FIKOLZA-1660 file (N, C-alpha, C; in steps of 0.1 Angstrom, whole numbers, plus 5000, padded with zeros to 4 digits):
% residues 195
   i   px   py   pz ch aa at
   1 9359 5449 6384  A  M  N
   1 9373 5446 6382  A  M CA
   1 9380 5443 6396  A  M  C
   2 9387 5432 6397  A  Y  N
   2 9393 5428 6409  A  Y CA
   2 9408 5432 6410  A  Y  C
   3 9413 5436 6422  A  P  N
   3 9427 5438 6423  A  P CA
   3 9434 5425 6422  A  P  C
   4 9448 5426 6422  A  L  N
   4 9456 5414 6421  A  L CA
   4 9454 5405 6434  A  L  C
   5 9451 5393 6432  A  V  N
   5 9449 5383 6443  A  V CA
   5 9456 5370 6439  A  V  C
   6 9464 5366 6448  A  Y  N
   6 9470 5352 6447  A  Y CA
   6 9463 5343 6456  A  Y  C
   7 9458 5332 6451  A  I  N
   7 9449 5323 6458  A  I CA
   7 9456 5309 6458  A  I  C
   8 9457 5303 6470  A  A  N
   8 9462 5290 6472  A  A CA
   8 9451 5281 6479  A  A  C
   9 9450 5269 6474  A  R  N
   9 9443 5259 6481  A  R CA
   9 9451 5254 6492  A  R  C
  10 9445 5250 6503  A  H  N
  10 9453 5243 6514  A  H CA
  10 9461 5231 6509  A  H  C
  11 9472 5228 6516  A  G  N
  11 9480 5216 6513  A  G CA
  11 9472 5204 6515  A  G  C
  12 9477 5193 6509  A  Q  N
  12 9470 5180 6510  A  Q CA
  12 9468 5175 6524  A  Q  C
  13 9457 5169 6526  A  T  N
  13 9453 5163 6539  A  T CA
  13 9452 5148 6537  A  T  C
  14 9453 5140 6548  A  Q  N
  14 9451 5126 6547  A  Q CA
  14 9437 5123 6541  A  Q  C
  15 9427 5130 6545  A  W  N
  15 9414 5128 6539  A  W CA
  15 9414 5131 6524  A  W  C
  16 9422 5140 6519  A  N  N
  16 9423 5142 6504  A  N CA
  16 9428 5129 6498  A  N  C
  17 9438 5123 6504  A  T  N
  17 9444 5110 6498  A  T CA
  17 9433 5099 6498  A  T  C
  18 9425 5099 6508  A  E  N
  18 9414 5089 6509  A  E CA
  18 9402 5092 6502  A  E  C
  19 9401 5104 6496  A  R  N
  19 9390 5109 6489  A  R CA
  19 9377 5110 6498  A  R  C
  20 9380 5114 6510  A  R  N
  20 9369 5117 6520  A  R CA
  20 9363 5131 6518  A  R  C
  21 9350 5132 6520  A  L  N
  21 9344 5146 6519  A  L CA
  21 9348 5153 6532  A  L  C
  22 9356 5164 6530  A  Q  N
  22 9360 5171 6542  A  Q CA
  22 9351 5182 6546  A  Q  C
  23 9347 5190 6536  A  G  N
  23 9338 5201 6539  A  G CA
  23 9343 5209 6550  A  G  C
  24 9335 5211 6561  A  Q  N
  24 9339 5219 6572  A  Q CA
  24 9344 5211 6584  A  Q  C
  25 9348 5198 6581  A  A  N
  25 9355 5190 6592  A  A CA
  25 9369 5196 6593  A  A  C
  26 9374 5198 6605  A  D  N
  26 9386 5206 6607  A  D CA
  26 9398 5196 6607  A  D  C
  27 9403 5193 6595  A  T  N
  27 9414 5184 6594  A  T CA
  27 9428 5191 6592  A  T  C
  28 9438 5184 6594  A  D  N
  28 9452 5189 6593  A  D CA
  28 9458 5185 6579  A  D  C
  29 9468 5193 6575  A  I  N
  29 9476 5189 6563  A  I CA
  29 9486 5179 6567  A  I  C
  30 9490 5171 6557  A  N  N
  30 9500 5160 6559  A  N CA
  30 9514 5165 6555  A  N  C
  31 9523 5156 6555  A  A  N
  31 9537 5159 6551  A  A CA
  31 9538 5165 6537  A  A  C
  32 9531 5159 6528  A  L  N
  32 9531 5164 6514  A  L CA
  32 9524 5178 6514  A  L  C
  33 9514 5179 6521  A  G  N
  33 9507 5192 6522  A  G CA
  33 9516 5203 6527  A  G  C
  34 9524 5200 6537  A  R  N
  34 9534 5210 6542  A  R CA
  34 9544 5214 6532  A  R  C
  35 9549 5204 6524  A  E  N
  35 9558 5207 6513  A  E CA
  35 9551 5216 6503  A  E  C
  36 9539 5213 6499  A  Q  N
  36 9532 5221 6489  A  Q CA
  36 9530 5235 6494  A  Q  C
  37 9527 5237 6507  A  A  N
  37 9525 5250 6512  A  A CA
  37 9538 5258 6512  A  A  C
  38 9549 5251 6515  A  T  N
  38 9562 5258 6516  A  T CA
  38 9566 5262 6501  A  T  C
  39 9564 5253 6492  A  R  N
  39 9568 5256 6478  A  R CA
  39 9560 5268 6473  A  R  C
  40 9547 5268 6476  A  N  N
  40 9538 5279 6472  A  N CA
  40 9543 5292 6478  A  N  C
  41 9548 5291 6490  A  G  N
  41 9554 5303 6497  A  G CA
  41 9566 5308 6490  A  G  C
  42 9575 5299 6486  A  H  N
  42 9587 5303 6478  A  H CA
  42 9583 5310 6465  A  H  C
  43 9573 5304 6458  A  R  N
  43 9568 5310 6446  A  R CA
  43 9563 5324 6449  A  R  C
  44 9555 5326 6459  A  L  N
  44 9550 5339 6463  A  L CA
  44 9561 5349 6466  A  L  C
  45 9571 5344 6472  A  A  N
  45 9582 5353 6476  A  A CA
  45 9588 5360 6463  A  A  C
  46 9588 5353 6452  A  G  N
  46 9592 5359 6439  A  G CA
  46 9582 5368 6433  A  G  C
  47 9569 5366 6436  A  L  N
  47 9559 5374 6430  A  L CA
  47 9555 5386 6438  A  L  C
  48 9555 5385 6451  A  V  N
  48 9551 5396 6460  A  V CA
  48 9563 5404 6464  A  V  C
  49 9566 5415 6457  A  K  N
  49 9578 5423 6460  A  K CA
  49 9577 5431 6473  A  K  C
  50 9565 5436 6476  A  N  N
  50 9563 5444 6488  A  N CA
  50 9551 5438 6496  A  N  C
  51 9554 5428 6505  A  P  N
  51 9543 5422 6512  A  P CA
  51 9534 5431 6520  A  P  C
  52 9540 5443 6524  A  A  N
  52 9532 5452 6532  A  A CA
  52 9520 5458 6524  A  A  C
  53 9521 5457 6511  A  E  N
  53 9510 5462 6503  A  E CA
  53 9499 5452 6501  A  E  C
  54 9500 5440 6507  A  F  N
  54 9491 5429 6505  A  F CA
  54 9483 5426 6518  A  F  C
  55 9470 5423 6516  A  D  N
  55 9463 5417 6527  A  D CA
  55 9464 5402 6527  A  D  C
  56 9468 5396 6538  A  F  N
  56 9469 5381 6538  A  F CA
  56 9457 5376 6546  A  F  C
  57 9449 5367 6540  A  V  N
  57 9437 5363 6546  A  V CA
  57 9435 5348 6543  A  V  C
  58 9430 5340 6553  A  A  N
  58 9428 5326 6551  A  A CA
  58 9414 5322 6557  A  A  C
  59 9409 5311 6552  A  S  N
  59 9398 5304 6559  A  S CA
  59 9403 5301 6573  A  S  C
  60 9394 5301 6583  A  P  N
  60 9398 5299 6597  A  P CA
  60 9400 5284 6600  A  P  C
  61 9399 5275 6590  A  M  N
  61 9401 5261 6593  A  M CA
  61 9416 5258 6595  A  M  C
  62 9419 5247 6603  A  R  N
  62 9433 5244 6606  A  R CA
  62 9441 5241 6594  A  R  C
  63 9436 5235 6584  A  R  N
  63 9444 5231 6572  A  R CA
  63 9447 5244 6564  A  R  C
  64 9439 5254 6564  A  T  N
  64 9442 5266 6556  A  T CA
  64 9451 5275 6564  A  T  C
  65 9449 5275 6577  A  R  N
  65 9458 5284 6586  A  R CA
  65 9472 5278 6586  A  R  C
  66 9474 5265 6587  A  E  N
  66 9487 5260 6586  A  E CA
  66 9494 5262 6573  A  E  C
  67 9486 5261 6562  A  T  N
  67 9491 5264 6549  A  T CA
  67 9496 5278 6548  A  T  C
  68 9488 5288 6553  A  M  N
  68 9491 5302 6552  A  M CA
  68 9504 5304 6561  A  M  C
  69 9505 5298 6572  A  E  N
  69 9516 5301 6581  A  E CA
  69 9529 5295 6575  A  E  C
  70 9528 5284 6568  A  L  N
  70 9540 5278 6561  A  L CA
  70 9544 5287 6549  A  L  C
  71 9534 5292 6542  A  M  N
  71 9537 5301 6531  A  M CA
  71 9544 5313 6535  A  M  C
  72 9538 5319 6546  A  R  N
  72 9544 5332 6551  A  R CA
  72 9558 5330 6556  A  R  C
  73 9561 5319 6563  A  A  N
  73 9574 5315 6568  A  A CA
  73 9584 5314 6556  A  A  C
  74 9579 5307 6545  A  A  N
  74 9588 5306 6533  A  A CA
  74 9590 5319 6527  A  A  C
  75 9582 5329 6529  A  M  N
  75 9584 5342 6523  A  M CA
  75 9592 5351 6532  A  M  C
  76 9596 5346 6544  A  G  N
  76 9604 5353 6553  A  G CA
  76 9596 5363 6561  A  G  C
  77 9583 5360 6563  A  L  N
  77 9574 5369 6570  A  L CA
  77 9570 5362 6583  A  L  C
  78 9564 5370 6592  A  D  N
  78 9559 5365 6605  A  D CA
  78 9548 5356 6601  A  D  C
  79 9549 5343 6605  A  P  N
  79 9539 5333 6601  A  P CA
  79 9525 5336 6606  A  P  C
  80 9524 5343 6617  A  L  N
  80 9510 5346 6623  A  L CA
  80 9504 5359 6619  A  L  C
  81 9511 5367 6611  A  A  N
  81 9506 5381 6608  A  A CA
  81 9496 5380 6596  A  A  C
  82 9485 5374 6598  A  Y  N
  82 9475 5374 6588  A  Y CA
  82 9461 5373 6595  A  Y  C
  83 9450 5374 6587  A  R  N
  83 9437 5374 6593  A  R CA
  83 9429 5362 6587  A  R  C
  84 9418 5359 6594  A  T  N
  84 9409 5349 6588  A  T CA
  84 9396 5355 6585  A  T  C
  85 9389 5348 6576  A  D  N
  85 9375 5353 6573  A  D CA
  85 9366 5341 6571  A  D  C
  86 9356 5339 6579  A  P  N
  86 9347 5327 6579  A  P CA
  86 9340 5325 6565  A  P  C
  87 9339 5336 6557  A  R  N
  87 9332 5334 6544  A  R CA
  87 9341 5325 6535  A  R  C
  88 9354 5323 6538  A  L  N
  88 9362 5315 6530  A  L CA
  88 9363 5301 6533  A  L  C
  89 9354 5297 6543  A  V  N
  89 9354 5283 6547  A  V CA
  89 9348 5274 6536  A  V  C
  90 9352 5262 6535  A  E  N
  90 9347 5253 6525  A  E CA
  90 9332 5251 6527  A  E  C
  91 9325 5246 6516  A  L  N
  91 9311 5243 6518  A  L CA
  91 9309 5231 6527  A  L  C
  92 9298 5230 6533  A  S  N
  92 9295 5219 6543  A  S CA
  92 9288 5208 6535  A  S  C
  93 9293 5196 6538  A  F  N
  93 9287 5184 6532  A  F CA
  93 9277 5178 6542  A  F  C
  94 9274 5185 6553  A  G  N
  94 9264 5180 6562  A  G CA
  94 9267 5166 6567  A  G  C
  95 9257 5157 6566  A  D  N
  95 9259 5143 6571  A  D CA
  95 9269 5135 6563  A  D  C
  96 9273 5140 6552  A  W  N
  96 9282 5132 6543  A  W CA
  96 9297 5135 6547  A  W  C
  97 9300 5145 6555  A  Q  N
  97 9313 5148 6559  A  Q CA
  97 9320 5136 6566  A  Q  C
  98 9332 5133 6562  A  G  N
  98 9340 5122 6567  A  G CA
  98 9338 5109 6560  A  G  C
  99 9329 5109 6550  A  F  N
  99 9327 5096 6542  A  F CA
  99 9333 5097 6528  A  F  C
 100 9336 5086 6522  A  T  N
 100 9339 5085 6508  A  T CA
 100 9325 5083 6501  A  T  C
 101 9325 5085 6488  A  F  N
 101 9313 5082 6480  A  F CA
 101 9310 5067 6480  A  F  C
 102 9321 5059 6480  A  A  N
 102 9319 5044 6481  A  A CA
 102 9312 5040 6494  A  A  C
 103 9316 5046 6505  A  E  N
 103 9310 5043 6518  A  E CA
 103 9295 5048 6518  A  E  C
 104 9293 5060 6513  A  L  N
 104 9279 5065 6512  A  L CA
 104 9270 5055 6504  A  L  C
 105 9275 5051 6493  A  E  N
 105 9267 5042 6484  A  E CA
 105 9265 5028 6491  A  E  C
 106 9275 5024 6498  A  A  N
 106 9274 5011 6505  A  A CA
 106 9263 5012 6516  A  A  C
 107 9262 5023 6523  A  Q  N
 107 9252 5025 6533  A  Q CA
 107 9238 5028 6528  A  Q  C
 108 9238 5036 6517  A  H  N
 108 9225 5041 6512  A  H CA
 108 9226 5040 6496  A  H  C
 109 9224 5029 6490  A  P  N
 109 9226 5027 6476  A  P CA
 109 9217 5038 6468  A  P  C
 110 9224 5044 6459  A  G  N
 110 9217 5054 6450  A  G CA
 110 9217 5068 6456  A  G  C
 111 9223 5070 6468  A  S  N
 111 9222 5083 6475  A  S CA
 111 9230 5094 6468  A  S  C
 112 9241 5090 6461  A  T  N
 112 9250 5100 6455  A  T CA
 112 9246 5102 6441  A  T  C
 113 9236 5095 6435  A  K  N
 113 9233 5097 6421  A  K CA
 113 9229 5111 6418  A  K  C
 114 9221 5117 6427  A  G  N
 114 9216 5131 6424  A  G CA
 114 9228 5141 6423  A  G  C
 115 9238 5139 6431  A  R  N
 115 9250 5148 6431  A  R CA
 115 9257 5147 6418  A  R  C
 116 9259 5135 6413  A  R  N
 116 9266 5133 6400  A  R CA
 116 9258 5140 6389  A  R  C
 117 9245 5140 6390  A  A  N
 117 9237 5146 6379  A  A CA
 117 9237 5161 6379  A  A  C
 118 9236 5167 6391  A  T  N
 118 9236 5182 6392  A  T CA
 118 9245 5186 6404  A  T  C
 119 9258 5184 6402  A  K  N
 119 9267 5186 6413  A  K CA
 119 9266 5200 6419  A  K  C
 120 9265 5211 6410  A  W  N
 120 9265 5224 6415  A  W CA
 120 9254 5228 6424  A  W  C
 121 9242 5223 6421  A  D  N
 121 9230 5227 6429  A  D CA
 121 9226 5216 6439  A  D  C
 122 9233 5205 6440  A  F  N
 122 9230 5194 6449  A  F CA
 122 9232 5198 6463  A  F  C
 123 9222 5195 6472  A  L  N
 123 9223 5198 6486  A  L CA
 123 9224 5185 6493  A  L  C
 124 9235 5182 6500  A  P  N
 124 9236 5169 6507  A  P CA
 124 9227 5170 6519  A  P  C
 125 9224 5158 6525  A  P  N
 125 9215 5157 6536  A  P CA
 125 9222 5162 6549  A  P  C
 126 9214 5167 6558  A  G  N
 126 9220 5171 6571  A  G CA
 126 9219 5186 6574  A  G  C
 127 9219 5189 6587  A  E  N
 127 9219 5203 6591  A  E CA
 127 9231 5211 6587  A  E  C
 128 9229 5223 6581  A  G  N
 128 9240 5231 6577  A  G CA
 128 9246 5228 6564  A  G  C
 129 9242 5217 6557  A  A  N
 129 9247 5214 6544  A  A CA
 129 9245 5225 6534  A  A  C
 130 9254 5226 6525  A  E  N
 130 9254 5236 6514  A  E CA
 130 9256 5230 6500  A  E  C
 131 9250 5237 6491  A  S  N
 131 9253 5234 6477  A  S CA
 131 9264 5244 6473  A  S  C
 132 9270 5242 6461  A  Y  N
 132 9280 5251 6456  A  Y CA
 132 9273 5265 6454  A  Y  C
 133 9260 5265 6449  A  E  N
 133 9253 5277 6447  A  E CA
 133 9252 5285 6460  A  E  C
 134 9249 5278 6471  A  M  N
 134 9248 5285 6484  A  M CA
 134 9262 5290 6489  A  M  C
 135 9272 5282 6486  A  L  N
 135 9286 5287 6489  A  L CA
 135 9289 5300 6481  A  L  C
 136 9285 5300 6468  A  L  N
 136 9288 5311 6460  A  L CA
 136 9281 5324 6466  A  L  C
 137 9269 5323 6471  A  E  N
 137 9262 5334 6477  A  E CA
 137 9269 5339 6489  A  E  C
 138 9275 5330 6497  A  R  N
 138 9283 5333 6508  A  R CA
 138 9296 5341 6505  A  R  C
 139 9301 5337 6493  A  L  N
 139 9314 5342 6489  A  L CA
 139 9313 5356 6482  A  L  C
 140 9302 5358 6475  A  K  N
 140 9301 5370 6467  A  K CA
 140 9304 5383 6475  A  K  C
 141 9299 5385 6487  A  P  N
 141 9303 5397 6495  A  P CA
 141 9318 5399 6497  A  P  C
 142 9324 5387 6499  A  W  N
 142 9339 5388 6501  A  W CA
 142 9346 5393 6488  A  W  C
 143 9342 5387 6477  A  L  N
 143 9348 5391 6464  A  L CA
 143 9345 5405 6461  A  L  C
 144 9332 5409 6463  A  D  N
 144 9328 5423 6460  A  D CA
 144 9336 5433 6469  A  D  C
 145 9340 5429 6481  A  A  N
 145 9347 5438 6490  A  A CA
 145 9362 5439 6487  A  A  C
 146 9367 5431 6478  A  L  N
 146 9382 5431 6476  A  L CA
 146 9386 5445 6471  A  L  C
 147 9395 5452 6478  A  D  N
 147 9398 5466 6474  A  D CA
 147 9414 5468 6475  A  D  C
 148 9421 5457 6478  A  R  N
 148 9436 5458 6478  A  R CA
 148 9442 5445 6473  A  R  C
 149 9454 5445 6470  A  Q  N
 149 9462 5433 6466  A  Q CA
 149 9461 5423 6478  A  Q  C
 150 9459 5410 6475  A  T  N
 150 9456 5401 6485  A  T CA
 150 9463 5387 6483  A  T  C
 151 9467 5380 6493  A  V  N
 151 9470 5366 6493  A  V CA
 151 9460 5359 6501  A  V  C
 152 9454 5349 6495  A  C  N
 152 9443 5342 6501  A  C CA
 152 9446 5327 6501  A  C  C
 153 9443 5320 6512  A  V  N
 153 9444 5306 6513  A  V CA
 153 9430 5301 6516  A  V  C
 154 9425 5292 6508  A  T  N
 154 9411 5287 6510  A  T CA
 154 9410 5273 6505  A  T  C
 155 9398 5269 6500  A  H  N
 155 9395 5255 6497  A  H CA
 155 9391 5253 6482  A  H  C
 156 9391 5240 6478  A  G  N
 156 9387 5237 6464  A  G CA
 156 9374 5242 6460  A  G  C
 157 9364 5240 6468  A  G  N
 157 9350 5245 6465  A  G CA
 157 9349 5260 6463  A  G  C
 158 9356 5267 6472  A  V  N
 158 9356 5281 6471  A  V CA
 158 9363 5286 6458  A  V  C
 159 9374 5279 6454  A  M  N
 159 9380 5283 6442  A  M CA
 159 9372 5279 6430  A  M  C
 160 9364 5269 6430  A  R  N
 160 9355 5266 6419  A  R CA
 160 9345 5278 6418  A  R  C
 161 9340 5283 6429  A  C  N
 161 9331 5295 6429  A  C CA
 161 9338 5307 6422  A  C  C
 162 9351 5309 6425  A  F  N
 162 9358 5320 6419  A  F CA
 162 9357 5318 6403  A  F  C
 163 9359 5306 6398  A  F  N
 163 9359 5304 6384  A  F CA
 163 9345 5306 6378  A  F  C
 164 9335 5303 6386  A  R  N
 164 9321 5306 6382  A  R CA
 164 9318 5321 6381  A  R  C
 165 9322 5328 6391  A  V  N
 165 9319 5343 6392  A  V CA
 165 9328 5351 6382  A  V  C
 166 9341 5348 6383  A  V  N
 166 9351 5357 6376  A  V CA
 166 9352 5353 6362  A  V  C
 167 9354 5340 6359  A  A  N
 167 9356 5335 6345  A  A CA
 167 9343 5332 6338  A  A  C
 168 9332 5331 6345  A  G  N
 168 9319 5329 6339  A  G CA
 168 9317 5314 6334  A  G  C
 169 9324 5305 6341  A  L  N
 169 9323 5291 6337  A  L CA
 169 9308 5287 6340  A  L  C
 170 9303 5277 6333  A  S  N
 170 9290 5272 6335  A  S CA
 170 9291 5264 6349  A  S  C
 171 9279 5261 6354  A  K  N
 171 9278 5254 6367  A  K CA
 171 9285 5240 6365  A  K  C
 172 9283 5233 6354  A  Q  N
 172 9289 5220 6352  A  Q CA
 172 9304 5221 6351  A  Q  C
 173 9309 5231 6343  A  E  N
 173 9323 5233 6342  A  E CA
 173 9330 5236 6355  A  E  C
 174 9324 5245 6362  A  A  N
 174 9330 5249 6375  A  A CA
 174 9330 5238 6385  A  A  C
 175 9319 5230 6386  A  A  N
 175 9318 5219 6395  A  A CA
 175 9328 5208 6392  A  A  C
 176 9331 5207 6379  A  G  N
 176 9340 5196 6375  A  G CA
 176 9355 5199 6375  A  G  C
 177 9358 5211 6379  A  L  N
 177 9373 5216 6379  A  L CA
 177 9381 5208 6389  A  L  C
 178 9393 5204 6385  A  E  N
 178 9403 5199 6394  A  E CA
 178 9410 5211 6400  A  E  C
 179 9412 5212 6412  A  I  N
 179 9418 5223 6419  A  I CA
 179 9431 5218 6426  A  I  C
 180 9443 5221 6420  A  P  N
 180 9455 5215 6425  A  P CA
 180 9459 5222 6438  A  P  C
 181 9467 5215 6446  A  Q  N
 181 9471 5220 6459  A  Q CA
 181 9486 5225 6459  A  Q  C
 182 9492 5223 6447  A  D  N
 182 9506 5227 6446  A  D CA
 182 9508 5238 6436  A  D  C
 183 9498 5246 6433  A  R  N
 183 9499 5257 6424  A  R CA
 183 9492 5269 6430  A  R  C
 184 9495 5281 6424  A  L  N
 184 9488 5293 6428  A  L CA
 184 9479 5297 6417  A  L  C
 185 9468 5304 6421  A  L  N
 185 9458 5309 6411  A  L CA
 185 9459 5324 6412  A  L  C
 186 9462 5331 6401  A  R  N
 186 9463 5345 6400  A  R CA
 186 9450 5351 6395  A  R  C
 187 9444 5360 6403  A  L  N
 187 9431 5367 6399  A  L CA
 187 9435 5382 6397  A  L  C
 188 9431 5387 6386  A  E  N
 188 9433 5402 6385  A  E CA
 188 9423 5407 6374  A  E  C
 189 9417 5418 6376  A  G  N
 189 9407 5423 6367  A  G CA
 189 9395 5413 6366  A  G  C
 190 9394 5407 6354  A  R  N
 190 9384 5396 6352  A  R CA
 190 9390 5383 6347  A  R  C
 191 9403 5381 6350  A  S  N
 191 9410 5369 6345  A  S CA
 191 9415 5361 6357  A  S  C
 192 9416 5348 6354  A  L  N
 192 9422 5338 6364  A  L CA
 192 9432 5331 6356  A  L  C
 193 9444 5328 6363  A  E  N
 193 9455 5321 6356  A  E CA
 193 9462 5313 6366  A  E  C
 194 9464 5300 6363  A  W  N
 194 9472 5291 6371  A  W CA
 194 9487 5294 6369  A  W  C
 195 9494 5295 6380  A  L  N
 195 9508 5297 6380  A  L CA
 195 9516 5285 6384  A  L  C
% end
């Protein structure tokens, strides 16, 4: 059983709008992304009555840190008073990072077919690349160690793993989830709910 955790995906980036594979490329959020982060912070201000009772933690990437800082500012809190955890970093797309699927197909026809067939277990080419299953193994210790109320800012792939572990979604269901950047996900006990 998990304590209460509010989870936000980082705000939109330019690469999101271009549908580029970001993975562990360290990109920044755009103007809409900053608005999304601020709105999520205002929502959190109404949900988190005593912020001192919460652990605030983010992926160490620029897009998640800026999102957390904007959220905390919108809550009236010190923007920098949070910690980072490398286990919350997005999965690595290896050699595919920075490309769209159309660009990959143009360069190497048929190269993305395997991912469409088995997205959860697919391992992109390149050093350090990860499948969703590998990301899940990296995340499990973080989830298992949750022992207090938490506000977390992370990535779409990480949140898909939360749905697989907590809600028991199948690999196909979890891999196919759309993860919005303008909503909060509430985790408590064994349930997940979009707010």
